C-alpha positions as CSV (number, residue, x, y, z in Angstrom):
1,M,0.0,-0.1,0.1
2,P,1.5,3.2,-1.0
3,A,-0.2,5.3,1.8
4,L,1.6,2.8,4.5
5,R,5.0,3.1,2.6
6,A,4.8,6.8,2.5
7,L,3.6,6.9,6.3
8,L,6.7,4.7,7.3
9,G,8.9,6.9,5.1
10,L,7.4,10.0,7.0
11,C,8.0,8.0,10.4
12,L,11.7,7.8,9.2
13,L,12.1,11.3,7.9
14,R,12.5,10.2,4.4
15,Q,9.6,11.7,3.0
16,G,7.0,14.4,3.8
17,P,3.4,14.9,3.9
18,Q,3.4,15.7,0.0
19,D,4.3,12.0,-0.3
20,L,1.1,10.7,1.1
21,P,-1.7,10.1,-1.5
22,F,-4.3,12.9,-1.6
23,A,-7.4,11.2,-0.3
24,P,-9.8,12.6,2.1
25,S,-11.1,9.3,2.7
26,L,-7.7,8.1,4.0
27,T,-7.3,11.2,6.0
28,W,-10.6,11.1,8.0
29,A,-10.0,7.2,8.5
30,W,-6.7,8.1,10.2
31,L,-8.1,10.9,12.1
32,S,-11.2,8.8,13.1
33,A,-9.1,6.0,14.3
34,L,-6.8,8.2,16.2
35,L,-9.8,9.9,18.1
36,A,-11.0,6.2,18.6
37,L,-8.0,5.0,20.3
38,Q,-7.8,8.5,22.4
39,W,-11.3,7.7,23.6
40,L,-10.3,4.3,24.6
41,V,-7.1,5.2,26.5
42,A,-9.2,8.1,28.1
43,R,-12.1,5.5,29.3
44,H,-9.3,3.2,30.4
45,A,-7.8,6.2,32.3
46,G,-11.3,6.7,34.1
47,L,-11.8,10.2,32.6
48,E,-15.5,11.3,32.6
49,A,-17.5,12.0,29.6
50,F,-17.0,15.7,29.7
51,A,-13.3,15.3,29.9
52,I,-13.1,12.7,27.1
53,L,-15.3,14.8,24.8
54,A,-13.1,18.0,25.6
55,R,-10.0,15.9,24.9
56,L,-11.3,14.8,21.5
57,G,-12.2,18.3,21.0
58,I,-8.9,19.7,21.5
59,T,-7.2,17.4,19.2
60,L,-9.8,18.1,16.3
61,A,-9.1,21.9,16.9
62,L,-5.4,21.4,16.9
63,L,-4.9,18.7,14.3
64,V,-7.6,20.3,11.9
65,G,-8.3,23.7,12.7
66,V,-4.8,24.8,13.6
67,T,-3.3,22.9,10.8
68,R,-5.7,24.7,8.2
69,A,-5.4,27.9,9.8
70,L,-1.4,27.9,9.7
71,L,-1.4,26.5,5.8
72,Q,-4.0,29.3,5.2
73,S,-1.7,32.0,6.4
74,R,0.9,31.0,3.9
75,G,-1.4,30.5,1.1
76,L,-0.9,26.8,1.2
77,V,-4.2,25.5,2.2
78,N,-4.2,23.0,-0.6
79,R,-1.8,21.0,1.4
80,A,-4.5,20.7,4.3
81,E,-5.4,17.0,3.5
82,Q,-2.1,15.4,3.4
83,T,-0.7,17.5,6.5
84,I,-3.6,16.2,8.6
85,A,-3.2,12.7,7.2
86,A,0.6,13.0,8.1
87,F,-0.3,14.1,11.5
88,A,-3.1,11.8,12.1
89,G,-1.1,8.7,10.7
90,T,2.2,9.3,12.8
91,G,0.0,9.8,15.6
92,L,-1.5,6.5,15.2
93,V,1.8,4.7,14.8
94,F,3.3,6.4,17.9
95,A,0.2,5.8,20.1
96,G,0.5,2.0,19.0
97,L,4.0,2.0,19.9
98,V,3.8,3.9,23.2
99,L,0.5,2.4,24.3
100,P,2.1,-0.9,25.5
101,I,4.8,0.8,27.4
102,A,2.4,2.8,29.3
103,L,0.2,0.0,30.2
104,A,3.5,-1.8,31.1
105,L,4.5,0.9,33.3
106,Q,0.8,1.6,34.6
107,G,1.6,-0.2,38.1
108,V,4.6,1.6,38.9
109,Q,4.3,3.9,41.8
110,P,5.7,7.3,41.7
111,G,8.7,7.6,43.7
112,S,9.3,4.1,43.6
113,E,12.7,2.5,42.3
114,P,12.3,1.1,39.0
115,D,13.7,-2.2,38.0
116,A,16.0,-2.3,34.9
117,G,13.2,-3.3,32.6
118,Q,10.9,-0.6,33.8
119,F,13.6,1.9,33.3
120,L,14.5,0.7,29.8
121,L,10.7,0.8,28.8
122,A,10.5,4.6,30.4
123,L,13.6,5.5,28.3
124,T,12.2,3.9,25.2
125,G,9.0,5.8,25.9
126,L,10.7,9.1,26.4
127,F,12.9,8.2,23.1
128,L,9.7,8.0,20.9
129,F,8.1,11.0,22.6
130,F,11.3,13.1,21.2
131,W,11.1,11.2,17.7
132,K,7.5,12.0,17.3
133,L,8.3,15.7,18.1
134,R,11.0,15.6,15.6
135,I,8.5,13.9,12.9
136,D,5.8,17.0,14.0
137,A,8.8,19.5,13.0
138,H,9.4,17.7,9.9
139,I,5.9,17.6,8.5
140,W,5.7,21.5,9.6
141,Q,8.7,22.3,7.8
142,Q,7.5,20.4,4.6
143,A,4.0,21.6,4.8
144,L,4.7,25.4,5.5
145,D,8.1,25.5,3.4
146,L,10.0,26.4,6.7
147,K,13.7,27.0,6.7
148,R,13.8,27.6,10.5
149,G,11.3,27.7,13.3
150,A,9.6,24.0,12.8
151,M,10.8,22.5,15.7
152,W,9.7,25.8,17.8
153,L,6.3,25.3,16.4
154,A,6.1,21.7,17.2
155,V,7.1,22.2,20.7
156,G,4.7,25.0,21.1
157,L,1.7,23.2,19.7
158,M,2.5,20.4,22.1
159,L,2.9,22.7,25.0
160,L,-0.5,24.1,24.0
161,E,-2.0,20.8,24.0
162,V,-0.9,19.9,27.3
163,I,-1.9,23.1,28.7
164,L,-5.5,22.8,27.2
165,V,-6.0,19.4,28.1
166,T,-4.9,20.0,31.7
167,A,-7.1,23.4,31.8
168,V,-10.2,21.7,30.3
169,T,-10.2,18.1,31.7
170,G,-8.4,18.7,35.0
171,A,-5.9,15.7,33.8
172,T,-2.3,16.0,34.6
173,T,-1.3,14.6,31.2
174,P,-2.8,14.2,27.8
175,T,-3.8,10.9,27.1
176,E,-1.1,10.6,24.5
177,P,0.8,12.9,22.3
178,A,-0.6,12.7,18.8
179,S,-1.4,16.5,17.7
180,P,0.8,18.3,15.6
């Protein structure tokens, strides 16, 4: 499948969002799957219905609204479908990689001494977080034709997501980092 091959290339920083096929149905399928996964994770975490809906709304606003607004501001709105697909697709890939790690570390008590396996899992999760942030910056750089500042944009949007999720849901962390 060309879309999955392009998504893998995007995760390896070898391709950009423009290499994904222009397929609105694919974009919405990946976005829907990402929202469904966030919903499942939030339910598992015990969040209430309002908090879950707010979390999903934040994801939609950042992934679709902010992406379209930034592309529009640069006269590049024609790149929106592939850019949103890139963020949703890579979000799904990394959520699939991070979720087992998070579940494995779920029983670790704060302040307790982790064993070697738990420490390795935590380091792997941290590496995946920073790799996803690097991919987000790569997507922004390609989509907005940026020469500089893409990493700052990715970090700023990630921080905005954390602040919004915390403010609206009362949660101390987002259910998983998938937004641009």
